[in-house]
C-alpha positions, 0 to 999 in steps of 0.5 A, spaced: 651 339 682 646 346 681 643 348 675 640 355 675 636 360 671 639 368 671 632 369 676 635 364 680 642 367 681 639 372 683 633 370 688 640 367 691 645 371 690 648 373 696 649 364 698 652 364 690 657 369 690 659 367 697 660 359 694 663 363 688 669 366 693 670 360 697 672 356 689 666 354 687 667 353 679 662 354 675 660 354 669 655 362 666 653 365 660 658 371 656 655 376 650 659 370 647 658 362 649 658 359 655 665 360 660 667 356 665 671 360 671 672 362 679 674 367 683 680 368 679 685 369 687 683 362 688 689 358 686 686 352 687 680 354 684 684 356 678 688 349 678 681 346 678 680 349 672 686 347 669 684 339 671 678 339 668 679 342 662 686 338 661 691 345 660 696 345 664 700 351 662 697 356 657 694 362 660 687 365 662 682 371 661 679 374 667 672 377 667 673 384 671 669 388 675 670 393 671 673 398 667 678 401 673 679 395 675 683 395 667 686 401 669 688 399 676 692 394 674 694 393 667 699 397 663 694 401 658 696 404 652 693 411 648 691 404 644 689 401 649 684 406 653 680 406 645 679 400 645 677 400 654 672 405 651 668 399 647 666 395 652 662 391 654 663 388 648 665 381 645 673 382 646 679 380 650 683 385 651 691 383 653 695 388 657 701 386 661 700 386 667 701 392 672 699 389 679 702 381 679 698 381 686 692 382 684 691 375 681 692 368 683 699 365 679 696 360 675 691 364 672 697 366 668 704 363 669 708 368 667 704 373 671 706 378 665 700 379 661 693 378 662 687 378 658 681 382 660 674 383 658 667 386 660 661 381 655 656 385 653 651 381 657 647 381 664 653 376 668 658 382 667 654 385 673 654 378 677 661 380 677 661 387 678 657 386 685 662 381 686 668 385 687 673 381 683 675 378 677 674 370 675 677 367 670 673 365 664 675 360 659 670 356 653 667 351 657 670 345 653 677 341 654 682 343 650 682 342 642 674 340 643 669 342 641 665 348 646 659 349 649 653 352 646 648 348 651 647 343 657 647 337 651 653 339 649 657 340 655 663 334 656 660 330 662 668 330 665 667 337 666 659 337 668 662 333 673 667 337 675 663 344 677 659 346 682 653 349 678 651 352 672 647 358 670 642 357 664 639 361 659 637 356 654 642 355 647 648 360 645 649 361 638 655 365 638 663 365 637 668 365 642 670 373 644 676 377 639 683 377 641 685 384 641 693 384 643 694 390 645 701 388 648 704 386 641 699 391 637 695 386 634 689 384 632 686 376 631 680 373 632 680 366 635 
């Protein structure tokens, strides 16, 4: 397992992008807290995150490479367009999934909806450059405190990841969930 700074990630981007494309499970910073993720098209990697988090069924959200990805793969209402215009930001927008083959089925077992994010953070540019969505879920085991620094990273999670992109302690909270399917906003 390697721990990388932003500069080290940038200097080795081609190699690290290939690791992610090929199924690496990794921890990364966002505008809120640290997330654990993988290529959202790779069922084996998604299943590995489920095992690490001890979260067998609840859906995962994804960081998408662009706003266009959302409109191409999700059913977007007028209200949805208004929320997309607020991105990047600390929101997870829940949409009905239009293109069910765009993600590994294990991201969301029912394949009906998907939570999408574009964090207001430099890491969103990394996902844009990758060109495919990555799973985004808090870097913790289900029901346990989320990671804000390396010191509070659960040892089991740390053992199970291939790399960590670290930028110091985070002071944020998880993103606000905006359910555009059911028409309600709730904070996590």
